[in-house]
C-alpha positions as CSV (number, residue, x, y, z in Angstrom):
1,M,-21.9,-33.1,-0.7
2,T,-19.9,-32.3,2.4
3,A,-21.2,-29.0,4.1
4,P,-18.6,-26.1,3.6
5,L,-16.9,-25.0,6.3
6,L,-18.6,-21.5,6.4
7,A,-21.6,-20.5,4.5
8,V,-22.8,-17.2,4.2
9,D,-26.2,-16.9,3.3
10,G,-28.1,-13.3,2.5
11,L,-26.0,-10.9,4.6
12,H,-27.2,-7.3,5.3
13,V,-24.9,-5.2,7.8
14,T,-26.3,-2.0,8.5
15,Y,-24.2,1.3,9.9
16,S,-26.0,3.7,12.1
17,S,-25.1,7.3,11.5
18,P,-26.7,11.0,12.5
19,R,-28.6,11.1,8.9
20,G,-30.1,7.6,9.7
21,D,-28.9,3.8,8.5
22,V,-26.1,2.9,6.1
23,P,-26.4,-0.4,4.3
24,A,-23.0,-1.4,4.0
25,V,-23.4,-5.5,3.2
26,R,-26.3,-6.3,1.0
27,G,-27.2,-9.5,0.7
28,V,-23.9,-11.3,0.5
29,A,-23.6,-14.9,-0.3
30,L,-20.6,-16.8,-0.1
31,T,-18.9,-20.4,1.0
32,V,-15.5,-21.7,2.3
33,A,-15.1,-25.4,2.4
34,A,-11.7,-27.0,4.9
35,G,-8.5,-26.5,2.9
36,E,-9.8,-24.0,0.3
37,T,-9.0,-20.4,0.2
38,V,-11.8,-17.9,-1.0
39,A,-10.5,-14.4,-1.9
40,L,-12.6,-11.4,-1.1
41,V,-11.8,-8.5,-3.4
42,G,-13.3,-5.2,-3.8
43,E,-12.2,-1.6,-3.1
44,S,-12.2,0.3,0.3
45,G,-15.9,0.8,0.9
46,S,-17.5,-2.3,-1.0
47,G,-18.1,-4.3,2.4
48,K,-15.3,-6.5,2.1
49,S,-14.0,-6.0,5.2
50,T,-17.6,-5.5,7.1
51,T,-18.5,-8.8,5.8
52,A,-15.3,-10.4,7.3
53,H,-15.9,-9.3,10.2
54,A,-19.3,-9.8,10.5
55,V,-18.7,-14.0,10.5
56,V,-16.8,-13.6,13.6
57,R,-19.0,-10.3,15.1
58,L,-16.1,-8.1,15.3
59,L,-18.3,-5.2,13.8
60,A,-17.3,-1.9,14.2
61,P,-19.4,0.5,16.5
62,G,-22.8,1.3,15.2
63,A,-22.5,-1.2,12.9
64,R,-25.4,-4.4,12.8
65,I,-26.5,-7.7,11.5
66,T,-29.6,-7.1,10.2
67,G,-30.4,-10.2,7.9
68,G,-28.9,-13.2,6.5
69,T,-27.1,-15.9,8.2
70,V,-24.0,-17.1,9.0
71,T,-22.7,-20.6,9.3
72,F,-20.0,-22.1,10.8
73,Q,-20.0,-25.8,11.0
74,G,-23.1,-26.2,11.7
75,T,-23.9,-23.2,13.9
76,D,-25.9,-20.0,12.8
77,L,-23.1,-17.1,14.6
78,T,-25.7,-14.8,14.0
79,R,-27.9,-16.0,16.2
80,A,-25.3,-17.2,18.8
81,P,-24.8,-16.2,22.4
82,A,-21.5,-14.5,23.5
83,R,-20.2,-17.8,25.3
84,V,-20.6,-19.6,22.0
85,L,-18.6,-16.8,20.4
86,R,-16.0,-16.7,22.9
87,S,-15.3,-20.4,22.5
88,V,-15.2,-20.1,18.2
89,R,-13.2,-16.7,18.4
90,G,-9.6,-18.1,18.3
91,V,-10.1,-21.9,18.4
92,G,-12.5,-21.9,16.0
93,I,-11.7,-19.3,13.5
94,G,-8.6,-17.0,13.3
95,L,-8.3,-13.6,12.5
96,V,-5.1,-11.8,11.0
97,P,-6.0,-8.0,10.9
98,Q,-4.5,-5.6,8.4
99,D,-2.3,-3.5,10.7
100,P,-0.3,-5.1,13.0
101,T,1.2,-1.8,15.0
102,V,-2.5,-1.8,16.2
103,S,-3.3,-5.1,16.8
104,L,-0.2,-6.2,18.7
105,N,-0.3,-4.9,22.4
106,P,3.1,-2.9,22.6
107,V,3.3,-3.1,26.3
108,H,4.0,-7.2,26.2
109,R,6.3,-9.6,24.7
110,V,5.2,-11.3,21.8
111,G,5.6,-14.6,23.1
112,R,2.6,-13.9,25.4
113,Q,0.8,-12.8,23.0
114,V,0.5,-15.9,20.9
115,A,0.5,-18.3,24.5
116,E,-2.6,-16.0,25.6
117,V,-4.7,-17.4,23.2
118,L,-4.3,-21.1,24.0
119,R,-4.2,-20.1,28.0
120,I,-7.7,-18.0,27.3
121,H,-9.4,-21.1,25.9
122,G,-7.8,-24.0,28.3
123,L,-5.6,-25.1,26.0
124,A,-2.4,-25.3,27.6
125,D,-0.6,-24.3,31.1
126,R,1.9,-21.7,31.6
127,V,4.6,-23.8,30.6
128,S,3.0,-25.6,27.9
129,A,1.7,-22.4,26.1
130,A,5.0,-20.9,26.5
131,A,6.7,-23.7,24.6
132,A,3.7,-24.0,22.0
133,A,3.8,-20.0,21.5
134,D,7.7,-20.6,20.5
135,E,6.4,-23.5,18.2
136,A,3.7,-21.3,16.7
137,L,6.4,-18.2,15.9
138,R,9.0,-20.4,14.5
139,A,6.3,-22.2,12.2
140,A,5.2,-18.4,11.0
141,G,8.8,-18.4,10.2
142,L,10.0,-16.2,12.3
143,P,13.8,-17.1,14.1
144,D,14.5,-17.9,17.8
145,G,14.0,-15.1,20.2
146,V,11.6,-13.1,18.7
147,A,9.5,-14.6,21.5
148,D,11.1,-12.5,24.3
149,Q,10.9,-9.3,21.8
150,Y,8.5,-6.4,22.1
151,P,6.4,-5.5,18.7
152,H,8.5,-2.1,18.6
153,E,11.6,-3.9,18.0
154,L,10.5,-6.1,14.9
155,S,10.1,-4.9,11.4
156,G,6.6,-4.8,9.7
157,G,7.1,-8.0,8.2
158,M,7.8,-9.9,11.5
159,R,5.4,-8.3,13.1
160,Q,2.9,-9.6,10.3
161,R,4.0,-12.9,11.0
162,A,3.7,-12.6,14.8
163,L,-0.3,-12.0,14.1
164,I,-0.3,-15.2,11.6
165,A,0.8,-17.3,14.7
166,V,-1.7,-15.7,17.3
167,A,-4.2,-16.4,14.9
168,L,-3.1,-20.0,14.2
169,A,-1.9,-20.7,17.9
170,A,-4.9,-22.7,18.6
171,R,-5.1,-24.5,15.0
172,P,-8.3,-23.1,14.1
173,A,-10.6,-24.3,11.5
174,L,-10.7,-21.3,9.4
175,L,-8.3,-18.2,9.1
176,I,-9.7,-14.7,8.5
177,A,-6.7,-12.8,7.0
178,D,-7.8,-9.3,6.0
179,E,-5.1,-7.4,4.2
180,P,-3.0,-9.1,5.7
181,T,-0.1,-7.9,3.2
182,S,-1.1,-4.6,1.8
183,A,1.1,-2.6,3.8
184,L,4.4,-4.7,3.2
185,D,7.0,-4.8,0.3
186,V,6.1,-7.3,-2.3
187,T,9.1,-9.7,-1.3
188,V,8.1,-9.4,2.3
189,Q,4.5,-10.0,0.8
190,R,5.3,-13.1,-1.0
191,R,6.9,-15.1,1.9
192,I,4.1,-14.3,4.3
193,L,1.4,-15.7,1.6
194,D,3.6,-18.9,0.9
195,R,4.2,-19.3,4.8
196,L,0.0,-19.0,5.1
197,D,0.0,-21.0,2.2
198,D,2.1,-23.5,3.9
199,L,0.6,-23.5,7.3
200,T,-2.9,-24.0,6.2
201,A,-2.0,-26.9,3.6
202,S,-0.1,-28.7,6.3
203,S,-3.7,-28.5,8.7
204,G,-6.4,-28.4,6.6
205,T,-7.5,-25.1,7.3
206,G,-10.0,-23.1,5.4
207,V,-8.7,-19.4,4.1
208,L,-11.4,-16.1,3.7
209,L,-8.6,-13.7,2.0
210,V,-9.8,-10.0,2.0
211,T,-7.7,-8.4,-0.7
212,H,-8.3,-5.0,-2.5
213,D,-5.4,-6.7,-5.4
214,L,-6.4,-9.1,-7.9
215,G,-3.3,-10.2,-8.5
216,V,-2.9,-11.6,-4.8
217,A,-6.2,-13.1,-5.2
218,A,-5.6,-14.7,-8.9
219,E,-2.2,-15.9,-7.5
220,R,-3.5,-17.9,-4.0
221,A,-7.3,-18.0,-4.2
222,D,-9.3,-21.1,-5.0
223,R,-12.0,-19.3,-6.0
224,I,-12.8,-15.4,-5.8
225,V,-15.7,-13.1,-5.2
226,V,-15.7,-9.9,-6.2
227,M,-17.8,-7.1,-4.1
228,S,-18.8,-3.7,-5.2
229,Q,-20.8,-1.6,-3.2
230,G,-21.9,-4.1,-0.3
231,Q,-23.3,-6.7,-2.8
232,V,-21.2,-10.0,-4.7
233,V,-20.8,-8.3,-8.5
234,E,-18.7,-12.0,-9.4
235,A,-17.6,-15.3,-8.2
236,G,-15.7,-17.8,-9.8
237,T,-12.1,-19.1,-10.4
238,P,-9.0,-17.3,-11.1
239,D,-9.4,-18.4,-14.8
240,E,-12.6,-17.4,-15.3
241,I,-12.3,-14.0,-13.5
242,L,-9.1,-13.3,-15.5
243,G,-10.2,-15.4,-18.6
244,A,-13.7,-13.9,-18.9
245,P,-14.6,-11.4,-16.3
246,R,-18.5,-10.9,-17.0
247,D,-19.2,-7.8,-14.4
248,P,-17.9,-4.6,-15.9
249,Y,-16.7,-3.4,-12.1
250,T,-14.6,-6.5,-12.3
251,R,-13.1,-5.9,-15.5
252,A,-12.2,-2.5,-14.3
253,L,-10.1,-4.2,-11.5
254,L,-8.8,-6.0,-13.7
255,D,-7.9,-2.9,-16.0
256,A,-6.4,-1.2,-12.8
257,A,-4.2,-4.3,-10.9
258,P,-0.7,-3.0,-11.9
259,S,0.5,-6.7,-11.3
260,L,-1.7,-8.3,-14.1
261,T,-1.0,-5.4,-16.8
262,H,2.6,-4.2,-18.2
263,R,1.1,-1.1,-19.6
264,R,2.6,2.2,-19.1
265,A,-0.1,4.7,-17.1
266,G,-1.2,7.3,-19.1
267,R,-3.4,8.6,-21.8
268,P,-3.4,8.5,-25.7
269,A,-0.9,10.4,-27.3
270,G,-2.0,14.2,-28.3
271,T,-5.1,14.4,-25.8
272,R,-4.9,16.6,-22.7
273,P,-7.3,16.1,-19.4
274,A,-10.5,18.5,-19.5
275,G,-9.7,21.6,-18.5
276,A,-5.8,21.4,-19.2
277,V,-4.4,24.8,-20.1
278,T,-0.7,24.3,-22.1
279,R,1.8,25.9,-20.2
280,D,4.8,27.8,-21.9
281,R,6.9,24.8,-21.0
282,T,7.7,23.2,-24.2
283,P,6.0,19.5,-23.3
284,S,8.2,16.2,-22.5
285,G,5.8,13.4,-22.3
286,P,6.4,10.0,-21.0
287,D,7.9,9.1,-24.6
288,R,9.6,12.3,-25.0
289,A,12.0,12.6,-22.2
290,G,14.9,14.7,-22.8
291,S,18.8,13.8,-21.9
292,G,19.9,16.6,-19.7
293,A,20.1,16.0,-16.4
294,V,17.9,18.3,-14.4
295,L,18.9,16.7,-10.9
296,E,22.0,14.4,-10.0
297,L,23.4,12.5,-6.9
298,R,27.0,11.5,-7.1
299,G,28.6,9.6,-4.3
300,I,25.8,10.2,-1.7
301,V,26.5,8.8,1.6
302,K,24.1,8.9,4.4
303,E,25.5,8.1,8.0
304,F,23.3,7.8,11.2
305,P,24.8,7.1,15.0
306,R,23.6,3.7,16.5
307,P,22.0,3.3,19.7
308,R,24.4,2.4,22.6
309,S,22.2,-0.5,23.3
310,V,23.3,-2.2,19.5
311,G,27.2,-0.8,20.4
312,G,27.2,2.5,19.2
313,G,28.9,3.6,16.3
314,T,27.5,4.5,13.2
315,F,24.9,3.1,10.4
316,R,25.3,3.9,7.1
317,A,21.8,4.0,5.4
318,V,22.8,5.2,2.0
319,D,26.5,3.8,0.6
320,D,27.9,5.5,-2.4
321,V,24.9,6.2,-4.6
322,D,24.7,7.7,-8.0
323,L,21.1,8.4,-9.9
324,T,20.5,10.7,-12.5
325,L,17.0,12.0,-13.2
326,R,16.7,13.2,-17.1
327,R,14.3,16.6,-17.8
328,G,10.9,15.8,-18.3
329,S,11.1,11.4,-17.2
330,T,10.3,9.5,-14.3
331,L,13.5,7.9,-12.5
332,G,11.9,4.5,-10.4
333,V,13.7,4.2,-7.2
334,V,13.0,0.9,-5.7
335,G,13.4,-1.4,-3.1
336,E,12.5,-3.3,0.2
337,S,11.6,-1.1,3.6
338,G,14.8,-0.5,4.7
339,S,16.8,-0.2,0.9
340,G,17.7,3.3,1.7
341,K,15.5,4.5,-1.6
342,S,13.7,7.3,0.9
343,T,16.3,8.2,3.0
344,T,17.9,9.3,-0.3
345,A,15.0,10.7,-1.4
346,R,15.2,13.2,1.6
347,V,19.1,14.2,0.6
348,A,17.8,14.9,-2.7
349,V,15.1,16.8,-1.8
350,R,17.8,18.5,1.0
351,L,15.4,17.8,3.8
352,A,18.6,15.8,5.1
353,D,22.4,16.7,4.7
354,A,24.1,13.8,2.9
355,T,27.4,12.9,5.1
356,G,29.2,12.4,1.7
357,G,28.6,13.2,-1.7
358,R,27.1,16.0,-3.6
359,V,23.7,17.1,-4.7
360,L,23.3,18.2,-8.5
361,L,20.4,20.5,-9.5
362,D,20.5,21.2,-13.1
363,G,24.8,21.0,-12.8
364,E,24.7,23.3,-9.7
365,D,26.3,21.8,-6.5
366,V,23.7,22.6,-3.8
367,T,25.0,20.0,-1.5
368,A,25.7,22.6,1.1
369,A,22.9,25.0,0.1
370,R,21.8,27.2,3.1
371,G,19.5,30.3,3.9
372,G,18.2,31.6,0.6
373,A,20.0,29.5,-1.8
374,L,18.3,26.4,0.2
375,R,14.9,28.0,-0.1
376,A,15.4,28.2,-3.8
377,V,16.3,24.5,-4.1
378,R,13.2,24.1,-2.2
379,R,11.1,25.7,-4.6
380,R,12.8,23.7,-7.2
381,V,12.6,20.2,-5.8
382,Q,9.1,19.6,-4.0
383,L,7.9,16.5,-2.4
384,V,4.6,14.3,-2.4
385,H,4.5,12.0,0.7
386,Q,3.5,8.1,1.2
387,N,0.3,9.3,3.6
388,P,-1.7,12.4,2.3
389,Y,-3.5,12.3,5.4
390,A,-0.9,12.2,7.9
391,S,0.6,15.3,5.6
392,L,-2.4,17.5,5.1
393,N,-2.9,20.3,7.9
394,P,-6.5,18.8,9.4
395,R,-7.1,22.0,10.3
396,L,-7.1,24.0,6.9
397,S,-9.3,23.9,4.0
398,V,-7.8,22.2,0.5
399,E,-7.5,25.9,-1.1
400,R,-4.9,27.1,2.0
401,I,-2.9,23.6,1.8
402,V,-2.8,24.0,-1.9
403,T,-1.9,28.0,-1.9
404,D,0.4,27.6,1.3
405,P,3.2,27.3,-0.9
406,L,3.0,30.4,-2.8
407,R,2.2,32.2,0.2
408,A,5.8,30.5,2.1
409,F,7.5,31.9,-0.7
410,G,5.7,35.3,-1.2
411,I,4.2,34.5,-4.4
412,G,1.0,36.7,-5.8
413,D,-1.8,38.0,-3.9
414,R,-5.1,36.6,-2.6
415,R,-7.1,37.2,-5.6
416,S,-4.2,35.1,-7.9
417,R,-3.5,32.6,-5.3
418,H,-7.4,31.5,-5.6
419,A,-6.9,31.6,-9.2
420,R,-4.4,29.1,-8.9
421,A,-5.6,26.7,-6.6
422,V,-9.0,27.0,-8.5
423,D,-6.5,26.1,-11.9
424,L,-4.7,23.3,-9.7
425,A,-7.7,21.6,-8.2
426,D,-8.6,21.2,-12.2
427,R,-5.6,20.4,-13.4
428,V,-5.1,17.1,-10.5
429,A,-9.1,16.7,-12.0
430,L,-10.7,17.9,-8.5
431,P,-13.8,19.8,-8.7
432,S,-13.3,23.7,-7.4
433,T,-16.0,22.6,-4.7
434,V,-13.4,20.6,-3.0
435,L,-11.0,24.1,-2.2
436,G,-13.7,24.7,0.7
437,R,-13.6,21.1,2.4
438,R,-10.9,19.9,4.9
439,P,-8.7,16.9,4.4
440,A,-10.9,14.6,6.8
441,E,-13.7,15.4,4.2
442,L,-11.9,13.7,1.2
443,S,-11.1,10.2,0.2
444,G,-7.7,8.7,0.0
445,G,-7.1,9.7,-3.1
446,Q,-8.9,13.0,-3.5
447,R,-6.3,13.6,-0.8
448,Q,-3.3,12.7,-2.6
449,R,-4.4,14.8,-5.9
450,V,-4.5,17.5,-3.5
451,A,-1.1,16.6,-1.9
452,I,0.4,16.5,-5.9
453,A,-1.8,20.1,-6.4
454,R,0.0,21.6,-3.6
455,A,3.5,20.2,-5.2
456,L,3.1,21.6,-8.1
457,A,1.9,25.0,-6.8
458,V,5.1,26.7,-7.1
459,D,5.7,25.2,-10.6
460,P,8.8,23.2,-9.6
461,D,11.2,21.5,-12.0
462,V,11.5,18.4,-9.8
463,V,8.4,16.3,-7.9
464,V,10.2,13.5,-5.4
465,L,6.9,11.2,-4.9
466,D,7.8,9.3,-1.4
467,E,5.5,5.7,-2.5
468,P,2.6,8.3,-3.4
469,V,0.1,5.3,-4.2
470,S,0.6,2.4,-2.1
471,A,-2.2,3.4,0.6
472,L,-4.4,3.4,-2.3
473,D,-6.8,1.1,-3.5
474,V,-5.8,-0.2,-7.2
475,R,-8.2,1.4,-9.3
476,V,-7.8,5.0,-7.1
477,Q,-4.1,3.9,-7.9
478,A,-4.2,3.6,-11.7
479,Q,-6.2,7.3,-11.7
480,V,-2.9,9.2,-10.0
481,L,-0.6,7.5,-11.7
482,E,-2.4,8.1,-14.9
483,L,-2.9,11.8,-13.2
484,L,1.2,12.2,-13.2
485,T,2.0,10.8,-16.6
486,G,-0.3,13.6,-18.0
487,L,0.9,16.6,-15.9
488,Q,4.1,15.4,-17.1
489,A,3.1,15.6,-20.7
490,D,1.7,18.8,-19.9
491,L,4.3,20.8,-17.9
492,G,7.5,19.1,-18.6
493,V,8.2,18.4,-14.8
494,S,10.5,15.6,-14.0
495,Y,9.6,12.8,-11.1
496,L,11.8,11.0,-8.8
497,F,9.3,8.3,-7.9
498,I,10.3,6.2,-4.9
499,T,8.4,2.7,-4.5
500,H,8.8,-1.0,-3.3
501,D,6.4,-2.0,-6.1
502,L,8.1,-2.6,-9.5
503,A,4.4,-3.7,-10.8
504,V,3.9,0.4,-10.4
505,V,6.8,1.6,-11.2
506,R,6.7,-0.3,-14.6
507,Q,4.0,2.1,-15.6
508,V,5.2,5.5,-15.0
509,A,9.3,4.9,-15.4
510,H,11.4,5.5,-18.0
511,D,14.6,5.1,-16.1
512,V,14.5,2.3,-12.7
513,A,17.0,2.2,-10.1
514,V,17.3,-0.9,-7.9
515,M,18.3,-0.4,-4.0
516,R,19.4,-3.1,-1.7
517,N,21.0,-2.4,1.6
518,G,21.3,1.2,1.0
519,R,23.6,0.5,-2.2
520,V,22.2,1.1,-6.1
521,V,22.8,-2.8,-7.2
522,E,21.1,-1.9,-10.7
523,H,20.1,0.9,-13.2
524,G,19.3,1.6,-16.1
525,P,16.4,2.2,-18.8
526,A,13.0,0.7,-17.5
527,D,12.6,-1.8,-20.5
528,Q,16.3,-3.2,-19.9
529,V,16.0,-3.5,-16.2
530,L,12.2,-4.9,-15.9
531,H,12.8,-7.0,-19.2
532,H,16.2,-8.3,-18.8
533,P,17.2,-7.7,-15.3
534,Q,21.0,-8.5,-14.4
535,H,21.1,-8.3,-10.6
536,P,19.7,-11.6,-8.9
537,Y,17.5,-9.2,-6.4
538,T,16.1,-7.7,-9.4
539,H,15.1,-11.1,-10.4
540,E,13.8,-11.8,-7.0
541,L,11.7,-8.3,-7.1
542,L,9.9,-9.1,-10.6
543,E,9.7,-12.6,-9.5
544,A,7.3,-11.6,-6.2
545,I,4.9,-9.1,-7.9
546,P,1.5,-10.6,-6.9
547,G,-0.2,-12.0,-10.0
548,T,3.2,-13.1,-11.8
549,R,2.4,-17.0,-11.3
550,A,-1.2,-16.3,-12.4
551,L,-0.3,-14.8,-15.4
552,A,2.3,-17.5,-16.1
553,H,0.1,-20.5,-15.7
554,P,-3.3,-19.1,-16.7
């Protein structure tokens, strides 16, 4: 048999810390053949990215390879000198990192950054490198002219394609793609993964695809390697992993993956999380949502001034949007970046003033509310942001963060606020011991639970959730979605749920509105929109859900 392009055998990676050495990768073994795509799957902390970065010896400070071999085209890279590694990186092995915002140099034009790979390795002179960079950018699906632009002038999807162009410019034998689409909308994600498939298939390049989403892995990979706590727990073809997973961890990932399940999140009827206390408010669970409107948007328009550099005038981000959120229910607002969904949410929570239209709260027009009236609106309508780390003050304790809204609205004294913090921590399934910690000491899922607890502190009627789980691993994501539906059943709170992911929305929403270019193109009950879509754009979003093709063709 032909030797594999890449063979990792018994790899161990250890991180040094003040408390001693911490093993991050323990005995990992995998292979990638030429023209083969192998997906390395696991949650944050599983060791998958560390394994991928160990292949090219680009580990974080304090990390070191302590055992095993990484053999690429017959050379053990774990013992290779620096000059060999320099010749391999970029030419033999290309790397597509996760975050294009950090990975692209903001002060250099995109074309120069692609050409630099060719010039550094002596593959082209200045003129031919520039021409090759243009071709690489076109091959990555970018329009002419992008080479002359700076990274900040490109969308997230365009920046990621530019990184793909950088990684593939020298036609490497192996491409390592580290979560290349995790921060992108599903339609952009599909286009980028399709482009990767086309480029690697035409060149015979092997791909090591690092992802936390089994849906992506099942649809794109020839083989899947599942990691947990630094070890490989299972490996096989997509059919084997999806059809007959052997390890409990793999089964848990499958159960949690929104792209591979059609169930609505939530617990069995009649059950409550441990420690939950039933409130006086009449519960209205996911299947018992009321018909009365708690929040209505009528003909909402939101315009922003255009920079003079692009002609001036105004840009209409939200264009004549009508939405109705029923009491005790969840309205999912879905669309790509730039669709206007987050701007609509900001208008709904009165963090932005509408250019036109009306915002009604329990039938009362609050569009122009100011002063005390606006404070009353913001007490009744709370917001949970996408990034819990950025939205939580890193200098405050969790208890102070959770009780800040109570303090701001003059509710209770120190003792009652502490009791409320303990109750809220219990409600969002956090131990009371976290109340004395700071955000940096918590995981991403724990921080998002703190943000949810803070939003619930003043007992709001409506919580606006702006991409609340998009930055979380699938298992943590599933836990947060289940938490939200359980809280809704207990408290009767209504959710305006903003997301780009229809796989998530179908787990939590009663009603769905699909936005594109500032307009609502389709809306109605979730079952109707998700199973019998009428608009072509809704069809496109549904077909772009990772794993759709894997499920359709087992």
